[in-house]
Residue, then its C-alpha position, 0 to 999 in steps of 0.5 A: m250794132t257795135v258800140g263804134g257803129w252807134i257812136r259813129r251814127r250819133r256823130l253823123g247825125k249831129c253833123r247832119r243837123e249842123l249842115g242843115r242850119p239856115h245858110r248864114a249859120r251853116p259851117t262848111v263841111a270841112a269844119v263840121a267833119q273836124r268838130w265832130g272828130f272825123v280824120s279828114p273831110a274825105h273820110f267824113s264825106r264817105a261815112f256821111r254818104a254811106a249814111y245819108g247820101s251826099p253832104r250837099v244835094s244842089g248846093r243845099p245841105w241836109 
């Protein structure tokens, strides 16, 4: 694994944890993407989907 790949995996893991918060404390997917340095929500969604599947499943995040 490259250093860049390791960093991306760590960032996506932190995003996954944030998206899994209880409903009242859960930020939007776009806010999480921005906080963790992803260029755009679309870029984040593609990277997240490749690693874990959809950022939201039946209205419920990871």
